[in-house]
C-alpha positions as CSV (number, residue, x, y, z in Angstrom):
1,M,40.1,94.2,147.0
2,P,44.2,93.5,146.7
3,K,46.2,96.7,146.2
4,S,47.3,95.4,142.6
5,Q,43.7,94.9,141.6
6,A,42.4,98.3,143.0
7,S,45.3,99.9,140.8
8,D,44.6,98.1,137.6
9,S,40.8,99.0,138.1
10,F,41.7,102.8,138.5
11,Q,43.8,102.6,135.7
12,T,41.0,100.9,133.5
13,T,38.8,103.4,134.5
14,S,40.9,106.4,134.0
15,L,41.9,105.5,130.7
16,L,38.6,104.7,129.1
17,P,37.8,108.3,128.6
18,M,40.6,108.7,126.9
19,A,40.4,106.1,124.7
20,I,36.9,107.5,123.9
21,K,38.3,110.6,123.0
22,A,40.9,109.1,120.9
23,E,38.7,107.2,118.5
24,P,38.7,110.3,116.0
25,S,42.3,109.9,115.6
26,L,42.3,106.2,115.3
27,L,39.9,106.4,112.7
28,A,42.1,108.8,110.8
29,T,45.0,106.7,111.3
30,L,43.1,103.7,109.9
31,R,41.8,105.7,106.8
32,R,45.3,106.8,106.0
33,L,46.6,103.2,106.2
34,V,43.4,101.9,104.2
35,E,43.7,104.3,101.6
36,I,47.5,103.4,100.8
37,E,46.7,100.1,99.1
38,S,49.2,97.5,99.8
39,P,48.5,94.1,97.9
40,S,51.0,91.2,99.3
41,H,52.6,90.5,95.9
42,D,53.0,94.5,95.3
43,F,56.2,94.8,97.4
44,A,56.5,98.9,96.5
45,A,52.9,99.2,97.4
46,V,53.4,97.2,100.7
47,N,56.5,99.6,101.3
48,R,54.7,102.9,100.8
49,C,52.4,101.6,103.7
50,V,55.7,100.6,105.9
51,E,56.7,104.2,105.3
52,A,53.7,105.8,106.5
53,V,54.0,103.7,109.8
54,A,57.3,104.7,110.2
55,E,56.5,108.3,110.0
56,M,53.6,107.5,112.6
57,G,56.2,106.0,114.6
58,T,58.7,108.8,114.7
59,R,56.0,111.4,115.4
60,M,55.3,109.2,118.5
61,G,59.0,109.4,119.5
62,A,59.7,105.6,118.3
63,T,63.3,104.6,117.3
64,V,62.7,103.4,113.8
65,R,64.3,100.4,112.4
66,R,63.5,99.1,108.9
67,H,64.8,95.7,107.8
68,R,65.1,95.5,103.7
69,S,63.6,92.5,102.0
70,K,63.8,91.7,98.5
71,I,61.4,88.7,98.6
72,S,58.5,90.7,100.4
73,G,57.6,94.0,101.7
74,D,60.0,95.6,104.4
75,V,60.0,94.6,108.1
76,L,59.3,97.5,110.3
77,E,60.5,97.6,113.9
78,L,59.5,100.7,116.2
79,R,61.0,101.0,119.8
80,F,59.5,103.3,122.3
81,A,61.0,104.4,125.4
82,S,59.4,102.9,128.4
83,R,59.0,104.2,132.1
84,K,60.2,100.9,133.8
85,K,62.0,97.9,133.3
86,G,60.4,94.6,133.2
87,R,60.1,91.7,131.1
88,P,58.8,93.0,127.6
89,L,55.7,92.6,125.5
90,L,56.0,92.1,121.7
91,L,53.5,93.2,119.2
92,L,53.2,91.8,115.8
93,G,51.2,92.9,112.6
94,H,51.5,93.1,109.1
95,L,50.8,95.8,106.5
96,D,50.0,93.8,103.3
97,T,46.4,92.8,102.3
98,V,45.0,90.3,100.2
99,W,42.8,92.8,98.1
100,P,44.4,93.6,94.7
101,M,45.5,97.2,93.6
102,G,42.5,99.1,92.4
103,T,40.0,97.5,95.1
104,L,39.8,101.0,96.9
105,A,38.2,102.6,93.7
106,Q,35.2,99.8,94.1
107,M,35.3,99.7,98.1
108,P,36.5,103.2,99.2
109,F,36.9,103.7,102.9
110,R,33.8,104.9,104.5
111,Q,31.7,104.9,107.9
112,G,28.2,104.0,108.0
113,R,25.6,102.1,109.6
114,Q,24.3,98.3,108.6
115,D,22.0,96.4,110.6
116,G,21.6,98.9,113.3
117,E,25.5,98.7,114.0
118,E,28.2,101.3,113.3
119,R,30.7,99.9,110.4
120,I,33.4,100.6,108.5
121,W,34.4,99.5,105.0
122,G,37.6,99.6,102.8
123,P,40.4,96.8,101.8
124,G,42.4,95.8,104.9
125,V,40.2,97.4,107.5
126,L,39.9,93.8,109.0
127,D,42.9,92.2,108.1
128,M,44.5,93.8,109.8
129,K,45.1,97.9,109.2
130,G,42.5,97.8,112.1
131,G,44.8,96.2,114.4
132,V,48.0,98.2,113.5
133,A,45.9,101.7,114.0
134,M,44.4,100.1,117.3
135,A,48.2,99.4,118.4
136,L,49.3,102.7,117.5
137,T,46.6,104.5,119.2
138,A,46.8,102.3,122.6
139,L,50.7,103.1,122.6
140,E,49.8,106.9,122.2
141,I,47.2,106.7,125.0
142,L,49.6,105.3,127.4
143,Q,52.3,107.7,126.5
144,Q,49.9,110.3,127.3
145,A,48.8,108.8,130.3
146,E,52.4,108.3,131.5
147,L,51.4,104.5,131.9
148,L,53.6,102.8,129.6
149,N,55.4,100.9,132.5
150,R,56.3,97.7,130.3
151,P,59.0,97.7,127.8
152,V,57.9,95.6,124.4
153,N,61.6,95.7,122.7
154,Y,63.8,93.6,120.7
155,L,67.1,95.3,121.1
156,D,67.3,97.7,124.4
157,P,65.6,96.2,127.8
158,E,64.4,99.6,128.3
159,K,62.9,100.3,125.1
160,L,59.3,99.2,123.9
161,G,58.9,98.3,120.1
162,I,56.4,96.9,117.6
163,L,57.3,94.9,114.7
164,F,55.2,95.2,111.5
165,C,55.9,92.9,108.7
166,G,55.5,94.2,105.3
167,A,53.9,90.9,103.9
168,V,53.0,87.7,105.7
169,S,51.2,86.3,102.8
170,V,54.2,85.7,100.8
171,A,55.2,81.9,101.8
172,A,58.9,82.6,101.4
173,T,58.4,85.7,104.2
174,W,57.6,83.0,106.8
175,V,61.2,81.2,107.3
176,R,63.0,84.6,107.5
177,L,60.3,86.0,109.7
178,R,60.4,83.0,112.0
179,A,64.3,83.3,112.3
180,F,64.0,87.2,112.8
181,L,61.9,87.0,115.7
182,R,63.4,83.9,117.4
183,K,66.3,86.3,118.2
184,R,64.1,89.1,119.5
185,R,61.4,87.2,121.8
186,S,64.1,85.7,124.3
187,G,62.7,86.6,127.8
188,R,59.5,88.2,126.6
189,V,56.6,88.0,129.0
190,A,54.3,88.0,125.9
191,Q,54.1,88.0,122.1
192,V,50.9,89.5,120.7
193,L,49.6,89.7,117.5
194,A,47.4,93.0,117.2
195,H,44.6,91.4,114.8
196,W,41.1,92.9,115.0
197,D,39.2,89.8,115.2
198,E,35.9,90.6,117.3
199,P,35.6,94.5,117.0
200,S,33.3,96.4,119.2
201,P,31.9,98.9,119.6
202,T,32.7,100.0,116.0
203,E,32.8,97.1,113.8
204,F,35.3,96.7,110.9
205,V,34.3,94.7,107.8
206,E,35.2,94.4,104.4
207,G,33.6,93.5,101.1
């Protein structure tokens, strides 16, 4: 087996127990985000969720930059120090949901079993607060393992960052967001949308 493949295999094996151990933290982060309702067109509500993620990023040692908007929720940029230089990775996510304010009262965050599978309910668990919680938890695991080797950055080649858009469901936001991203993706190795599409082993569902 080539040395690089052996190293990747070792890192994956060593990270798996950490990921399993981090599941309660992941679910706590998800619950916090879900219980901050953030309908796309309620900018004040979306920004309360933005503030919560900014606080989480600060706790993780990120440099936090908040781009204010009058036509949507704010855009949040998080940058984390990386161990090595390299072509960075851009992670994208959004914090708004399609669910109207008050949905939480009828569909509260809860865990349970359905059809023999472990599931989680709540407004936004799938689209896409589950993905946001996953991205933050994965970065925290890499920090703890001292394996944060590739920068994911916008402004500084030795930083790692995540961009969370306050609202992607407001059409006018797209023009502004696309221009914003063009300035930050030059030289990036990849651009990733941290969406939870095929969850396993815990399934995140809505409704």
